C-alpha positions in Angstrom: 1.1 -3.1 -39.5 3.7 -3.4 -42.2 6.7 -5.7 -41.5 9.1 -2.7 -41.6 7.2 -0.9 -38.6 7.8 -4.0 -36.6 11.5 -3.7 -36.7 13.3 -2.3 -33.7 16.0 0.3 -34.1 18.4 0.2 -31.2 20.4 3.0 -32.4 17.8 5.5 -31.8 16.5 4.1 -28.4 18.4 6.6 -26.3 17.2 9.6 -28.1 13.6 8.4 -28.6 12.9 6.7 -25.5 15.4 7.5 -22.6 13.7 10.5 -21.2 10.3 8.7 -21.2 11.7 5.7 -19.6 13.4 7.7 -16.9 10.4 9.7 -16.1 8.3 6.4 -15.8 11.0 4.9 -13.5 11.5 8.1 -11.4 7.7 8.3 -10.4 8.0 4.7 -9.3 11.1 4.5 -7.3 12.1 8.1 -6.5 15.8 7.5 -6.7 17.4 9.4 -9.5 20.6 7.1 -9.7 18.6 3.9 -9.5 16.1 5.1 -12.2 19.1 5.9 -14.6 20.6 2.4 -13.8 17.1 0.9 -14.6 16.8 2.6 -18.1 20.3 1.3 -19.0 19.5 -2.1 -17.9 16.3 -2.0 -19.9 18.3 -1.1 -22.9 20.8 -3.9 -22.3 17.9 -6.4 -21.7 16.1 -5.3 -24.8 19.3 -5.8 -26.8 19.6 -9.2 -25.5 16.2 -9.9 -26.6 15.8 -8.0 -29.7 15.2 -11.3 -31.8 12.1 -12.1 -29.4 10.3 -8.8 -30.3 7.1 -9.9 -32.2 6.0 -6.4 -33.3 2.6 -6.9 -31.4 3.4 -3.5 -29.6 5.2 -0.3 -30.2 8.9 -0.2 -29.7 8.2 2.2 -26.6 5.5 -0.1 -25.2 8.0 -3.1 -25.5 10.7 -1.3 -23.6 8.2 0.0 -21.0 7.2 -3.5 -20.3 10.8 -4.6 -19.7 11.5 -1.5 -17.4 8.2 -2.4 -15.5 9.5 -5.9 -14.8 13.0 -4.5 -13.7 11.0 -2.0 -11.3 9.1 -5.0 -9.8 12.3 -6.6 -9.2 13.5 -3.6 -7.3 10.4 -3.7 -5.3 10.8 -7.5 -4.4 14.4 -6.9 -3.4 13.6 -3.8 -1.3 10.4 -5.5 0.3 12.1 -8.9 1.2 13.2 -9.2 4.8 11.6 -5.9 5.9 9.0 -7.0 8.2 10.6 -5.0 11.1 9.9 -1.8 9.1 6.3 -2.9 8.6 5.9 -3.6 12.3 7.2 -0.2 13.1 5.0 1.5 10.8 2.0 -0.5 12.2 3.1 0.5 15.8 3.2 4.2 14.7 -0.4 3.9 13.6 -1.8 2.7 16.9 -2.4 6.2 18.1 -4.6 6.8 15.0 -7.5 4.7 16.3 -9.2 3.8 19.5 -8.4 0.5 20.9 -11.8 -0.7 21.9 -13.9 0.3 18.9 -11.5 1.0 16.2 -12.9 4.5 15.5 -10.7 7.4 14.8 -9.2 9.4 17.7 -10.4 12.9 17.5 -6.8 14.3 17.2 -6.2 12.1 14.2 -9.5 12.1 12.5 -9.4 13.1 8.9 -9.6 16.8 8.3 -10.4 18.8 5.1 -7.5 17.9 3.0 -6.8 21.1 1.3 -6.0 19.9 -2.2 -9.5 19.4 -3.5 -8.8 22.2 -6.1 -7.6 20.4 -9.1 -5.1 23.3 -9.9 -3.1 22.4 -6.8 -2.5 18.8 -7.9 -0.5 19.8 -10.8 1.9 21.9 -8.9 5.4 20.7 -8.5 5.4 21.5 -4.8 2.7 18.9 -4.2 4.3 16.2 -6.2 7.6 16.7 -4.3 5.9 16.4 -1.0 4.0 13.4 -2.1 7.3 11.8 -3.2 8.8 12.6 0.0 5.8 10.9 1.8 6.0 7.9 -0.4 9.7 7.5 0.4 8.9 7.5 4.1 6.8 4.3 3.8 8.2 0.8 4.3 9.4 -0.5 0.9 6.7 -3.2 0.7 4.0 -0.6 1.3 5.5 1.6 -1.4 5.6 -1.1 -3.8 2.2 -2.1 -3.3 0.7 1.4 -3.5 2.7 2.3 -6.6 1.8 -0.9 -8.5 -1.8 -0.4 -7.7 -2.5 3.3 -7.9 0.1 4.4 -10.5 0.6 1.3 -12.6 -3.2 0.2 -12.2 -1.9 -3.4 -11.9 -4.4 -6.2 -10.8 -4.5 -7.1 -7.3 -3.7 -10.7 -8.0 -0.7 -9.9 -10.0 0.6 -7.5 -7.3 0.1 -10.4 -4.6 1.9 -12.9 -6.7 4.8 -10.5 -7.8 5.3 -9.2 -4.2 4.4 -12.6 -2.4 1.7 -11.1 -0.1 -1.7 -12.5 0.7 -5.0 -10.9 -0.5 -5.9 -9.8 3.0 -2.5 -8.5 3.7 -2.5 -6.5 0.4 -5.8 -4.7 1.5 -4.4 -4.0 5.0 -1.3 -2.6 3.3 -3.3 -0.4 1.0 -5.4 0.9 3.9 -2.4 1.6 6.0 -0.4 3.3 3.2 -3.4 5.6 2.5 -3.5 6.5 6.2 0.2 7.2 6.4 0.1 9.3 3.2 -2.8 11.3 4.4 -1.1 12.0 7.6 2.1 13.0 6.0 0.3 15.2 3.4 -1.7 16.9 6.0 1.4 17.6 8.0 3.4 18.8 5.1 1.0 20.4 2.6 -0.3 23.8 3.4 
């Protein structure tokens, strides 16, 4: 890499990266105003740290890393003190399984999902329903699921960032998948 390609050009950030960063944020928090605010905060934070850019990554990668940290901060804020939401969601799930053996109750056993055709996965309707289902999750569950399955973050990092134990992490992932599956089955034809 030449020294010139390691230079940042803040004057072009909005034109070159705003749409990409907004799309990245909206997929992870599904709140348009907050996504816009996070992109603006990312640009401001980057301006404050422009002297620390070492050129080891592209400008976009560097800005995305800053945005990712801001999104994690949002997850932390939303998930702190929300144990009541988690307990309510856990209580909702009690009807999924038999009390004595933990097996699926017949009424709630997984059915054919109906979205196995790859063509359906790309449809805007499905993505809208998925986003709606994600929004119904407790904030901590959404944060854990998004970091694990959208950002491919390491389990240890997720546990550290969101202050959950490894065993609690796996319980959250399992319960989130159950809730998402049930929501998608109810709302996706």
